[in-house]
N, C-alpha and C positions, 0 to 999 in steps of 0.2 A: 499041620494044616496049611494049604496053599492060600495065599492072600486072594481075596475076592476082587480086589481093586489093585491093579498095577499102577506104576507111576503115571501120573496124568500131567500133561503140559498145562501150565497156568493159562487161563482164559479170562477176559474181561466180561463180567456179567452185570447187567443192570437189574435192580430189584427195588423193593420198598420195605419200609419198616412195618412189621406186624404188631410188635409189642415191645414195651420197655418194662423190664421186671426188676424192682428193687431186690437186692440180695442181702446185703448187710449195710451198715451205716456207711454211706459214700460209695458203695459198690453196686453197679447195675449191669444187667444183661440186656443186650440189644438184639432182638430177634427179627430175622428177615424171611421173606418168602424165598423158598429154594427154587431157583430157576430150573426149568426143564433141562436135563442133561448134566446138571452140576454133580461132580463127583470129587470126593476127597478121602483121605485116610484119617482114622482117629489120631489126633495129636498134631495135625498140620495147622498152618496159619495162612492168613490172607492180608492183602492190603485193602483198606476201606477208604474210598473217596467220598467226601461230602462237600456240599457247597457252603462256603462261609463268606458272606458279603459278596456273593456273585463269583467267587473264585473257588476252584476245586482244590481241596486240601486232602492229603492222604496220611494214613498211619497204618502200622501193621498190628494185627491182633491174632492171638491164637483162636482157632475155631473151637469154642467150648462145647458146642453141640457135637453129637455123634453122627456118623454117616447113616445110622439106623433111623434117625429122626427126620421128619418131613419139613424141617426149617434149618436155617443157618443162624448161628448165634455166636456172639463174642461177649465177654464179660470184662468190665473195666472199673478200676477205681477212679472216681471222678476227681480231677485236680483243677487247678486254677489256670491251666493252659487254654489258649484260644480254642484249640481243637476240642478239648474236653468240655469246655463250657458250651460249645455248639452242640456236641453230642447230647449233653444234658437237657437240651431244649427240644430234642427230636421227638416226634410223635408218629403214631400209625399213619401210613400213607406217604411219609416223606421218602424222597428218592435217595438212593445210594448206588455207587458203582463199586463192585468188588473185583479184585484181581486175585485169582486163586486156582489151585492150591499151591503152597510152598512148604518145604521143611521135611526133615528126615527123622524127627522125634515122634515116631509113629509106631502103632501096633495094629496088625490086621489078621491075627489068628495064628501067628507063629507058635511052634511048640516050645514055649519057654515059660519059666516062672519069673514073675516080675517083683522086684523090690522098688518101691517108689519113695522118694524123699522130696518134700516140697514145703513151701511156706507161703502164706498170704495168698495173693492173687495168682501165684504160680501154680495153683491147683487146676487152672483151666484146661491144659491139654490132658491132664490126668483124669479130670472129670469126663472128658470125651472118651478116653480109653476105657475107663471103668463102665461108663454107660454102654459103650459098644459091646464089651464082654458080657454084661448083664443081659442086654437085649438079644444078643445072638446065642445066649446060653452056652458060652464057651467054657471049657473046663480049665480056664487059665487062672492060676493062683496068683493073686495080687496081695501084697502086704505093703501098706503105705504108712509112713510117719508124716503127719501133717502138722506143721508148726504154726502157731499163732500166739498173739499176746493174750487174748481173752476169748471166752466162749462166743461172745457177740461178733467176733471177727471171722468165725469159721464160715467161709463161703460155701454154699451148697450143703450146709450142715445137715438139714433134714433129709435131703435126697441121698446123701452119702450114707446116712444111717439106714434108710429104707433099703438101699441096695445091698447092704450087708445082711439085712434080715432075709431078703429074698434070694441072695446068692452067697452061699457059704464059702465060695472060693475068693470072695473079696473081703479083706480085713483092713479097716482104716483106723489107725490109732492117733488120736489127737494129742498133741504135745503143746502145753500152754506155759508161757513164761511169766505172766502177770495176772493170774486168776486166783484171788483169795478163796480158800476153801475147796479148791479143785482136788479131787481124789485120783485123777488120772495121771498120766505122764507129765512131768514138769521139767523145766529147764530147756537147755539147747540140745538139739540132736547132735550126737558125737559118735565116735567109733564104739564106745562102750554101750550106748543105747542101741545102736544098730545090732551089735552082737547079742544083746539080751532080748530085744524085741523081735529080731528076725534071725533066729539061731541057724537057719539053713541058708544064710546069706551067700555062702560060696556057690550055691546051686542056682542063684538068681541073676538075671540081668537087671541092673539098676537104672531107673529113669529119674533124673534129677531136674527139677525146675523150680527156681526161686529167685530171689534177688542175687546179683552177681557175687556178693560176699558169701552168701549161703552156698551157691553153686561151687565156689572154690573150696570152701570148707568141707563140703560133702565129698567132693572128688578126692581131696587129701585124706579124709577119713577112710574112704573105701580103698585107696591105694595103700594106706597103712594096714589094712586088713588083707592085703595081698590079692586084691581083685585086679584082674587084667583090664587094660584099657578097653578091650573089645566087649567087656561086660558092663561098661558104664556109658550111658547115653545122657547127654546134657543139652537142654534147650537154653541157648544163650543168644539173645537178640542183639548183642553188642555189634555195632557196625552196620546194622540194617537201617534203612531210611525210615 
């Protein structure tokens, strides 16, 4: 399938907050009105400028919404940084300036099967990709291993479950490391788990997004399974402002 949206040059957009949505403990989604003409690919990211004490401050965030949705959204774990504290105080109607889109960790209908490896808040670009495939009713096979410590930390948990029910081509397997009584997958994702849970891994293009240590470990695991570099896509924000 040919991509419906080709590469788009980043543009500055002014918009306002529509809604702030709690996701899990300490994680919130910030939803904005989509400006007329805004275009992006599933999985891309943006710079978000906000005013803090009269000064513009920016940070980069994955666009966790899908191009099929009529809003722009990013999802963040709230920390004690100045920027994060200011975000946590935002309310509907507040002004923001967005510079977007950026990034090549994308999917837009290519004829591939996807294997996804992620952890924690790294789910955001993959939520965008899964939502895009589900909304467009694409025959894209996605198998994802999503690592968290506990059930309560699974971001977009209910939505991901619902997507699997309505789209049989999307399979999301939660992997928990510290959940007593959990009957699902346990421990850390490694080459053995990938082989067992994604037996057709050699036929897939892998999308990896998580903490830097996880990204590195997953890349080594896939290389150990003799996957070529051109079948491994990693979202790594190291070095971005």
